TORKOL-4160 file (C-alpha; in steps of 0.2 Angstrom, whole numbers, padded with zeros to 4 digits, m for minus):
307
<pt num="1" X="0752" Y="0527" Z="0378"/>
<pt num="2" X="0768" Y="0519" Z="0371"/>
<pt num="3" X="0765" Y="0520" Z="0352"/>
<pt num="4" X="0772" Y="0502" Z="0350"/>
<pt num="5" X="0761" Y="0494" Z="0363"/>
<pt num="6" X="0754" Y="0481" Z="0350"/>
<pt num="7" X="0771" Y="0477" Z="0342"/>
<pt num="8" X="0779" Y="0463" Z="0352"/>
<pt num="9" X="0796" Y="0466" Z="0343"/>
<pt num="10" X="0796" Y="0483" Z="0352"/>
<pt num="11" X="0791" Y="0477" Z="0369"/>
<pt num="12" X="0806" Y="0486" Z="0378"/>
<pt num="13" X="0802" Y="0496" Z="0394"/>
<pt num="14" X="0818" Y="0507" Z="0392"/>
<pt num="15" X="0812" Y="0511" Z="0374"/>
<pt num="16" X="0795" Y="0516" Z="0381"/>
<pt num="17" X="0803" Y="0527" Z="0393"/>
<pt num="18" X="0813" Y="0535" Z="0379"/>
<pt num="19" X="0798" Y="0539" Z="0369"/>
<pt num="20" X="0788" Y="0546" Z="0384"/>
<pt num="21" X="0803" Y="0557" Z="0389"/>
<pt num="22" X="0804" Y="0564" Z="0372"/>
<pt num="23" X="0785" Y="0567" Z="0371"/>
<pt num="24" X="0782" Y="0574" Z="0388"/>
<pt num="25" X="0799" Y="0576" Z="0398"/>
<pt num="26" X="0791" Y="0587" Z="0412"/>
<pt num="27" X="0776" Y="0575" Z="0415"/>
<pt num="28" X="0777" Y="0567" Z="0432"/>
<pt num="29" X="0781" Y="0548" Z="0433"/>
<pt num="30" X="0787" Y="0542" Z="0449"/>
<pt num="31" X="0786" Y="0548" Z="0467"/>
<pt num="32" X="0792" Y="0538" Z="0482"/>
<pt num="33" X="0788" Y="0538" Z="0501"/>
<pt num="34" X="0805" Y="0545" Z="0505"/>
<pt num="35" X="0801" Y="0561" Z="0496"/>
<pt num="36" X="0810" Y="0558" Z="0479"/>
<pt num="37" X="0802" Y="0561" Z="0463"/>
<pt num="38" X="0805" Y="0559" Z="0444"/>
<pt num="39" X="0797" Y="0566" Z="0428"/>
<pt num="40" X="0799" Y="0555" Z="0413"/>
<pt num="41" X="0813" Y="0566" Z="0407"/>
<pt num="42" X="0822" Y="0565" Z="0423"/>
<pt num="43" X="0820" Y="0546" Z="0424"/>
<pt num="44" X="0827" Y="0545" Z="0406"/>
<pt num="45" X="0842" Y="0556" Z="0410"/>
<pt num="46" X="0846" Y="0548" Z="0427"/>
<pt num="47" X="0845" Y="0531" Z="0421"/>
<pt num="48" X="0856" Y="0534" Z="0406"/>
<pt num="49" X="0868" Y="0542" Z="0418"/>
<pt num="50" X="0867" Y="0526" Z="0429"/>
<pt num="51" X="0870" Y="0516" Z="0413"/>
<pt num="52" X="0886" Y="0526" Z="0411"/>
<pt num="53" X="0891" Y="0523" Z="0429"/>
<pt num="54" X="0889" Y="0504" Z="0427"/>
<pt num="55" X="0898" Y="0504" Z="0411"/>
<pt num="56" X="0913" Y="0513" Z="0419"/>
<pt num="57" X="0913" Y="0500" Z="0433"/>
<pt num="58" X="0916" Y="0487" Z="0420"/>
<pt num="59" X="0898" Y="0481" Z="0417"/>
<pt num="60" X="0895" Y="0475" Z="0400"/>
<pt num="61" X="0881" Y="0469" Z="0389"/>
<pt num="62" X="0874" Y="0453" Z="0396"/>
<pt num="63" X="0883" Y="0455" Z="0413"/>
<pt num="64" X="0873" Y="0452" Z="0429"/>
<pt num="65" X="0871" Y="0465" Z="0442"/>
<pt num="66" X="0862" Y="0463" Z="0459"/>
<pt num="67" X="0849" Y="0475" Z="0465"/>
<pt num="68" X="0846" Y="0473" Z="0484"/>
<pt num="69" X="0835" Y="0487" Z="0488"/>
<pt num="70" X="0818" Y="0493" Z="0495"/>
<pt num="71" X="0806" Y="0502" Z="0483"/>
<pt num="72" X="0812" Y="0519" Z="0478"/>
<pt num="73" X="0816" Y="0531" Z="0464"/>
<pt num="74" X="0834" Y="0525" Z="0466"/>
<pt num="75" X="0828" Y="0507" Z="0463"/>
<pt num="76" X="0820" Y="0512" Z="0447"/>
<pt num="77" X="0835" Y="0522" Z="0441"/>
<pt num="78" X="0847" Y="0507" Z="0444"/>
<pt num="79" X="0835" Y="0495" Z="0435"/>
<pt num="80" X="0832" Y="0506" Z="0420"/>
<pt num="81" X="0850" Y="0510" Z="0419"/>
<pt num="82" X="0855" Y="0492" Z="0418"/>
<pt num="83" X="0841" Y="0490" Z="0405"/>
<pt num="84" X="0848" Y="0504" Z="0394"/>
<pt num="85" X="0865" Y="0495" Z="0395"/>
<pt num="86" X="0857" Y="0478" Z="0390"/>
<pt num="87" X="0865" Y="0471" Z="0406"/>
<pt num="88" X="0854" Y="0459" Z="0417"/>
<pt num="89" X="0847" Y="0464" Z="0434"/>
<pt num="90" X="0847" Y="0451" Z="0447"/>
<pt num="91" X="0833" Y="0456" Z="0460"/>
<pt num="92" X="0836" Y="0450" Z="0477"/>
<pt num="93" X="0822" Y="0449" Z="0490"/>
<pt num="94" X="0826" Y="0462" Z="0504"/>
<pt num="95" X="0821" Y="0449" Z="0517"/>
<pt num="96" X="0835" Y="0437" Z="0512"/>
<pt num="97" X="0848" Y="0433" Z="0525"/>
<pt num="98" X="0862" Y="0420" Z="0528"/>
<pt num="99" X="0861" Y="0405" Z="0518"/>
<pt num="100" X="0846" Y="0411" Z="0507"/>
<pt num="101" X="0856" Y="0426" Z="0502"/>
<pt num="102" X="0872" Y="0417" Z="0499"/>
<pt num="103" X="0863" Y="0404" Z="0488"/>
<pt num="104" X="0856" Y="0418" Z="0476"/>
<pt num="105" X="0872" Y="0428" Z="0476"/>
<pt num="106" X="0882" Y="0413" Z="0471"/>
<pt num="107" X="0869" Y="0405" Z="0459"/>
<pt num="108" X="0868" Y="0421" Z="0449"/>
<pt num="109" X="0887" Y="0424" Z="0450"/>
<pt num="110" X="0885" Y="0443" Z="0452"/>
<pt num="111" X="0901" Y="0453" Z="0454"/>
<pt num="112" X="0893" Y="0469" Z="0456"/>
<pt num="113" X="0878" Y="0474" Z="0467"/>
<pt num="114" X="0868" Y="0490" Z="0471"/>
<pt num="115" X="0862" Y="0489" Z="0489"/>
<pt num="116" X="0852" Y="0500" Z="0501"/>
<pt num="117" X="0864" Y="0506" Z="0516"/>
<pt num="118" X="0853" Y="0497" Z="0529"/>
<pt num="119" X="0854" Y="0480" Z="0520"/>
<pt num="120" X="0874" Y="0481" Z="0519"/>
<pt num="121" X="0876" Y="0471" Z="0535"/>
<pt num="122" X="0866" Y="0457" Z="0527"/>
<pt num="123" X="0879" Y="0457" Z="0513"/>
<pt num="124" X="0894" Y="0458" Z="0525"/>
<pt num="125" X="0888" Y="0443" Z="0534"/>
<pt num="126" X="0890" Y="0432" Z="0519"/>
<pt num="127" X="0904" Y="0441" Z="0511"/>
<pt num="128" X="0917" Y="0427" Z="0514"/>
<pt num="129" X="0905" Y="0414" Z="0506"/>
<pt num="130" X="0902" Y="0424" Z="0490"/>
<pt num="131" X="0920" Y="0428" Z="0484"/>
<pt num="132" X="0915" Y="0432" Z="0467"/>
<pt num="133" X="0906" Y="0448" Z="0473"/>
<pt num="134" X="0918" Y="0462" Z="0470"/>
<pt num="135" X="0909" Y="0479" Z="0468"/>
<pt num="136" X="0896" Y="0485" Z="0481"/>
<pt num="137" X="0887" Y="0502" Z="0477"/>
<pt num="138" X="0879" Y="0508" Z="0492"/>
<pt num="139" X="0863" Y="0519" Z="0491"/>
<pt num="140" X="0861" Y="0531" Z="0506"/>
<pt num="141" X="0872" Y="0535" Z="0521"/>
<pt num="142" X="0883" Y="0520" Z="0523"/>
<pt num="143" X="0893" Y="0525" Z="0538"/>
<pt num="144" X="0908" Y="0514" Z="0542"/>
<pt num="145" X="0907" Y="0498" Z="0533"/>
<pt num="146" X="0921" Y="0486" Z="0538"/>
<pt num="147" X="0922" Y="0478" Z="0520"/>
<pt num="148" X="0933" Y="0463" Z="0516"/>
<pt num="149" X="0949" Y="0468" Z="0506"/>
<pt num="150" X="0942" Y="0461" Z="0490"/>
<pt num="151" X="0927" Y="0473" Z="0490"/>
<pt num="152" X="0927" Y="0489" Z="0481"/>
<pt num="153" X="0914" Y="0499" Z="0490"/>
<pt num="154" X="0906" Y="0515" Z="0482"/>
<pt num="155" X="0893" Y="0528" Z="0485"/>
<pt num="156" X="0878" Y="0529" Z="0473"/>
<pt num="157" X="0882" Y="0545" Z="0463"/>
<pt num="158" X="0873" Y="0561" Z="0462"/>
<pt num="159" X="0868" Y="0560" Z="0444"/>
<pt num="160" X="0869" Y="0578" Z="0440"/>
<pt num="161" X="0888" Y="0577" Z="0436"/>
<pt num="162" X="0888" Y="0560" Z="0428"/>
<pt num="163" X="0889" Y="0559" Z="0409"/>
<pt num="164" X="0875" Y="0550" Z="0400"/>
<pt num="165" X="0877" Y="0533" Z="0391"/>
<pt num="166" X="0869" Y="0532" Z="0374"/>
<pt num="167" X="0875" Y="0516" Z="0367"/>
<pt num="168" X="0864" Y="0503" Z="0358"/>
<pt num="169" X="0850" Y="0496" Z="0369"/>
<pt num="170" X="0843" Y="0478" Z="0371"/>
<pt num="171" X="0834" Y="0467" Z="0360"/>
<pt num="172" X="0817" Y="0460" Z="0365"/>
<pt num="173" X="0824" Y="0443" Z="0367"/>
<pt num="174" X="0839" Y="0449" Z="0378"/>
<pt num="175" X="0838" Y="0444" Z="0396"/>
<pt num="176" X="0832" Y="0459" Z="0406"/>
<pt num="177" X="0832" Y="0451" Z="0423"/>
<pt num="178" X="0833" Y="0436" Z="0434"/>
<pt num="179" X="0820" Y="0434" Z="0447"/>
<pt num="180" X="0820" Y="0420" Z="0460"/>
<pt num="181" X="0807" Y="0408" Z="0465"/>
<pt num="182" X="0801" Y="0408" Z="0484"/>
<pt num="183" X="0811" Y="0392" Z="0487"/>
<pt num="184" X="0797" Y="0382" Z="0495"/>
<pt num="185" X="0802" Y="0366" Z="0487"/>
<pt num="186" X="0821" Y="0367" Z="0488"/>
<pt num="187" X="0834" Y="0381" Z="0484"/>
<pt num="188" X="0827" Y="0395" Z="0475"/>
<pt num="189" X="0828" Y="0394" Z="0456"/>
<pt num="190" X="0833" Y="0410" Z="0445"/>
<pt num="191" X="0820" Y="0413" Z="0431"/>
<pt num="192" X="0828" Y="0421" Z="0416"/>
<pt num="193" X="0816" Y="0435" Z="0410"/>
<pt num="194" X="0818" Y="0442" Z="0392"/>
<pt num="195" X="0814" Y="0461" Z="0390"/>
<pt num="196" X="0798" Y="0457" Z="0380"/>
<pt num="197" X="0792" Y="0445" Z="0393"/>
<pt num="198" X="0794" Y="0459" Z="0406"/>
<pt num="199" X="0784" Y="0471" Z="0395"/>
<pt num="200" X="0770" Y="0459" Z="0392"/>
<pt num="201" X="0766" Y="0459" Z="0411"/>
<pt num="202" X="0763" Y="0478" Z="0409"/>
<pt num="203" X="0753" Y="0476" Z="0393"/>
<pt num="204" X="0742" Y="0463" Z="0402"/>
<pt num="205" X="0739" Y="0475" Z="0416"/>
<pt num="206" X="0734" Y="0489" Z="0404"/>
<pt num="207" X="0721" Y="0478" Z="0396"/>
<pt num="208" X="0715" Y="0470" Z="0412"/>
<pt num="209" X="0712" Y="0487" Z="0421"/>
<pt num="210" X="0708" Y="0497" Z="0405"/>
<pt num="211" X="0721" Y="0510" Z="0410"/>
<pt num="212" X="0719" Y="0528" Z="0403"/>
<pt num="213" X="0729" Y="0544" Z="0404"/>
<pt num="214" X="0718" Y="0549" Z="0419"/>
<pt num="215" X="0724" Y="0534" Z="0430"/>
<pt num="216" X="0737" Y="0535" Z="0444"/>
<pt num="217" X="0745" Y="0519" Z="0451"/>
<pt num="218" X="0749" Y="0515" Z="0469"/>
<pt num="219" X="0763" Y="0503" Z="0471"/>
<pt num="220" X="0765" Y="0495" Z="0488"/>
<pt num="221" X="0771" Y="0478" Z="0483"/>
<pt num="222" X="0790" Y="0475" Z="0482"/>
<pt num="223" X="0799" Y="0479" Z="0466"/>
<pt num="224" X="0809" Y="0464" Z="0467"/>
<pt num="225" X="0793" Y="0454" Z="0463"/>
<pt num="226" X="0786" Y="0454" Z="0445"/>
<pt num="227" X="0769" Y="0460" Z="0451"/>
<pt num="228" X="0776" Y="0476" Z="0458"/>
<pt num="229" X="0789" Y="0480" Z="0445"/>
<pt num="230" X="0781" Y="0474" Z="0429"/>
<pt num="231" X="0762" Y="0473" Z="0431"/>
<pt num="232" X="0762" Y="0489" Z="0440"/>
<pt num="233" X="0778" Y="0501" Z="0437"/>
<pt num="234" X="0781" Y="0493" Z="0420"/>
<pt num="235" X="0763" Y="0496" Z="0416"/>
<pt num="236" X="0764" Y="0515" Z="0420"/>
<pt num="237" X="0779" Y="0516" Z="0408"/>
<pt num="238" X="0769" Y="0509" Z="0394"/>
<pt num="239" X="0753" Y="0519" Z="0398"/>
<pt num="240" X="0762" Y="0535" Z="0402"/>
<pt num="241" X="0754" Y="0538" Z="0419"/>
<pt num="242" X="0761" Y="0543" Z="0436"/>
<pt num="243" X="0765" Y="0531" Z="0450"/>
<pt num="244" X="0768" Y="0532" Z="0469"/>
<pt num="245" X="0779" Y="0518" Z="0477"/>
<pt num="246" X="0779" Y="0515" Z="0495"/>
<pt num="247" X="0796" Y="0509" Z="0502"/>
<pt num="248" X="0788" Y="0494" Z="0511"/>
<pt num="249" X="0770" Y="0488" Z="0512"/>
<pt num="250" X="0760" Y="0495" Z="0526"/>
<pt num="251" X="0742" Y="0491" Z="0529"/>
<pt num="252" X="0739" Y="0505" Z="0541"/>
<pt num="253" X="0746" Y="0518" Z="0528"/>
<pt num="254" X="0737" Y="0510" Z="0513"/>
<pt num="255" X="0721" Y="0521" Z="0513"/>
<pt num="256" X="0730" Y="0537" Z="0518"/>
<pt num="257" X="0743" Y="0534" Z="0503"/>
<pt num="258" X="0728" Y="0530" Z="0491"/>
<pt num="259" X="0720" Y="0546" Z="0496"/>
<pt num="260" X="0735" Y="0558" Z="0497"/>
<pt num="261" X="0742" Y="0552" Z="0480"/>
<pt num="262" X="0724" Y="0552" Z="0472"/>
<pt num="263" X="0727" Y="0534" Z="0466"/>
<pt num="264" X="0714" Y="0526" Z="0455"/>
<pt num="265" X="0722" Y="0508" Z="0453"/>
<pt num="266" X="0733" Y="0497" Z="0463"/>
<pt num="267" X="0738" Y="0479" Z="0465"/>
<pt num="268" X="0738" Y="0467" Z="0481"/>
<pt num="269" X="0744" Y="0450" Z="0483"/>
<pt num="270" X="0739" Y="0436" Z="0495"/>
<pt num="271" X="0737" Y="0441" Z="0513"/>
<pt num="272" X="0740" Y="0459" Z="0510"/>
<pt num="273" X="0721" Y="0461" Z="0505"/>
<pt num="274" X="0716" Y="0453" Z="0521"/>
<pt num="275" X="0727" Y="0465" Z="0531"/>
<pt num="276" X="0719" Y="0480" Z="0523"/>
<pt num="277" X="0701" Y="0473" Z="0525"/>
<pt num="278" X="0704" Y="0471" Z="0543"/>
<pt num="279" X="0710" Y="0488" Z="0547"/>
<pt num="280" X="0699" Y="0498" Z="0559"/>
<pt num="281" X="0685" Y="0508" Z="0550"/>
<pt num="282" X="0688" Y="0527" Z="0548"/>
<pt num="283" X="0677" Y="0541" Z="0541"/>
<pt num="284" X="0688" Y="0541" Z="0526"/>
<pt num="285" X="0685" Y="0523" Z="0520"/>
<pt num="286" X="0675" Y="0529" Z="0505"/>
<pt num="287" X="0684" Y="0545" Z="0502"/>
<pt num="288" X="0696" Y="0540" Z="0488"/>
<pt num="289" X="0697" Y="0539" Z="0469"/>
<pt num="290" X="0702" Y="0521" Z="0468"/>
<pt num="291" X="0692" Y="0512" Z="0455"/>
<pt num="292" X="0700" Y="0495" Z="0453"/>
<pt num="293" X="0711" Y="0483" Z="0463"/>
<pt num="294" X="0720" Y="0469" Z="0455"/>
<pt num="295" X="0723" Y="0455" Z="0467"/>
<pt num="296" X="0724" Y="0437" Z="0470"/>
<pt num="297" X="0710" Y="0425" Z="0470"/>
<pt num="298" X="0710" Y="0422" Z="0489"/>
<pt num="299" X="0702" Y="0440" Z="0491"/>
<pt num="300" X="0685" Y="0431" Z="0487"/>
<pt num="301" X="0684" Y="0426" Z="0505"/>
<pt num="302" X="0683" Y="0445" Z="0509"/>
<pt num="303" X="0672" Y="0451" Z="0495"/>
<pt num="304" X="0656" Y="0452" Z="0505"/>
<pt num="305" X="0665" Y="0466" Z="0515"/>
<pt num="306" X="0668" Y="0476" Z="0500"/>
<pt num="307" X="0649" Y="0477" Z="0496"/>
């Protein structure tokens, strides 16, 4: 566990990573469904190199940088890199398109964004309507992107040859990220979330689930959402335990993932619990190590099927 778990003035997820990397650099932290993995030591080194990369692109303390990505180790590296730099990550739902995407790009006024290659076309479609966006860092094979003249399009680097950034980190009250509301009652609103607030989600998950060093987290909810990123992945940083992240939620792969990665805890949200409950029965339905599922209240309608 992070040694300052009960000290709100030290609720900083980048600081928790530094402590865990110093204590157990070779301990596994994150594996993704694309085959990438990070130990705590690698996560610290890579995210510091990412911070250095962002700094060389002109990103400064308090600047806003978009993250438009599916769940992956690369997502975690970009997010933590911005955290080390005390910049503000702006998380964008990967399903955003057209006017919904344009609104959040312009509302947040980001000039730099990290985007998965397969989402680049969605950005291109609104490029003319988001003129402040200047630097686009593409993760994965980007092919030929017919970018507008005012864009600087760069590849996500291989971190092995990048120098690490080791400047001053954020304060608990600094804005760590902006997360947008669903927009059901009008245009989405950007919620400013300080570092301590983000860590508090993880503290709550540790207490609620009584996480121990023997636990392993399965993260299938999107990391652009507070549940996936802070209640789950953030909790693993504070607890010092391994996690597996699936690129996108899949009800049909859920149990196989839980079994393969020996997950003991996971979270669901809304209808995802129902999708899993209604999967066809298999001989392996009780062959797993899962001990707890943190989910939304509407799971109550399915609870009889758990008995």
